[in-house]
C-alpha positions as CSV (number, residue, x, y, z in Angstrom):
1,Q,193.0,159.4,147.3
2,V,189.4,160.7,146.3
3,Q,186.4,157.8,146.1
4,L,182.8,157.7,145.3
5,V,180.8,155.2,146.0
6,E,176.8,155.2,144.7
7,S,174.4,152.4,146.3
8,G,170.7,151.9,146.5
9,G,169.6,151.5,143.1
10,G,167.1,148.5,142.1
11,S,163.9,147.8,140.0
12,V,160.8,149.2,141.1
13,Q,157.7,149.4,139.7
14,A,156.5,152.8,138.1
15,G,155.1,154.9,141.1
16,G,157.5,153.3,143.7
17,S,160.3,155.4,145.1
18,L,164.1,154.6,145.5
19,R,166.8,156.0,147.9
20,L,170.4,156.8,146.3
21,S,174.0,157.4,148.5
22,C,177.0,158.5,147.6
23,T,179.8,158.1,149.9
24,V,182.9,159.8,149.5
25,S,186.1,159.5,150.7
26,G,189.5,160.8,151.0
27,R,187.8,164.7,150.5
28,I,186.1,167.1,152.9
29,L,182.4,166.7,151.4
30,G,181.5,169.8,153.3
31,I,183.5,172.3,150.9
32,S,182.8,170.3,147.8
33,F,179.6,170.3,145.0
34,I,178.4,167.2,144.3
35,D,175.9,166.8,140.9
36,W,173.7,163.2,140.0
37,Y,173.9,162.2,136.5
38,R,172.2,159.3,134.9
39,L,172.5,157.0,131.6
40,A,169.9,155.7,130.2
41,P,170.9,153.2,127.1
42,G,170.9,154.8,123.1
43,K,171.0,158.5,125.6
44,V,173.5,160.9,126.5
45,R,174.3,161.3,130.4
46,E,172.4,163.7,131.9
47,F,172.2,166.1,135.1
48,V,169.7,165.2,137.4
49,A,170.2,167.3,140.5
50,G,172.7,168.9,142.4
51,I,173.9,170.1,145.9
52,N,176.5,173.3,147.0
53,S,178.5,173.6,150.3
54,G,175.7,175.6,151.2
55,G,173.0,173.1,150.7
56,D,171.7,175.0,147.7
57,T,170.1,172.9,145.2
58,N,168.4,172.4,141.7
59,Y,167.1,169.6,139.6
60,A,166.7,168.7,135.9
61,D,163.0,169.6,135.1
62,S,162.1,166.1,134.5
63,V,162.5,165.3,138.1
64,K,161.5,168.3,139.7
65,G,158.5,167.7,142.4
66,R,159.8,163.8,143.1
67,F,163.8,163.6,143.0
68,T,165.0,165.3,146.8
69,I,169.1,165.8,147.2
70,S,170.2,166.1,150.1
71,R,173.4,165.9,152.0
72,R,175.1,164.3,155.7
73,N,178.1,166.4,155.6
74,A,179.3,164.1,159.0
75,K,179.5,160.7,157.3
76,N,180.5,162.3,154.3
77,T,177.1,161.0,152.1
78,V,174.7,162.5,149.8
79,F,170.9,161.0,148.8
80,L,168.9,160.8,146.0
81,Q,165.8,160.7,147.1
82,M,163.4,159.8,144.1
83,N,160.0,159.1,144.4
84,S,157.0,158.8,141.8
85,L,159.0,156.9,139.5
86,R,158.6,156.8,135.7
87,P,159.7,153.6,133.2
88,E,162.3,156.8,131.7
89,D,164.1,156.9,135.2
90,T,165.8,153.9,134.3
91,G,169.4,153.9,134.1
92,M,172.8,154.4,135.6
93,Y,173.0,156.7,138.6
94,Y,176.7,158.7,139.1
95,C,177.3,160.8,141.3
96,R,180.3,163.5,140.5
97,L,182.0,165.4,143.3
98,S,183.6,168.7,142.2
99,G,182.9,168.7,138.8
100,V,186.2,166.3,138.5
101,Y,185.7,162.5,140.1
102,W,182.9,160.3,139.3
103,G,181.9,157.5,141.4
104,Q,180.9,153.7,139.8
105,G,177.3,154.2,139.2
106,T,174.1,152.1,140.5
107,Q,171.7,150.4,138.1
108,V,168.1,152.0,138.3
109,T,165.3,150.2,137.2
110,V,161.6,151.0,136.6
111,S,158.8,148.8,135.1
112,S,155.5,150.3,133.7
């Protein structure tokens, strides 16, 4: 059974940093692609960043230059390093495996 667990969320002031983790169990991470999405109150869920099995990455325009996605296959984990956080980055952050499996989310709150 595939399971994704996110962690690392919290509350920070604008300009601060957080590092989110997504740990996958039940499937070999190295052959999968992982995306991060976020959901803010009153908004639709939006793509944030993604990384494929070859290590290629892509980002939403709103986070380019501030967020970095990386993976550590040996530990079946994907990270999202978030720097220069803004209040509009506030939301529940979810990771998704191969376009199918979702984690339970981790909350990020950025205050001005």
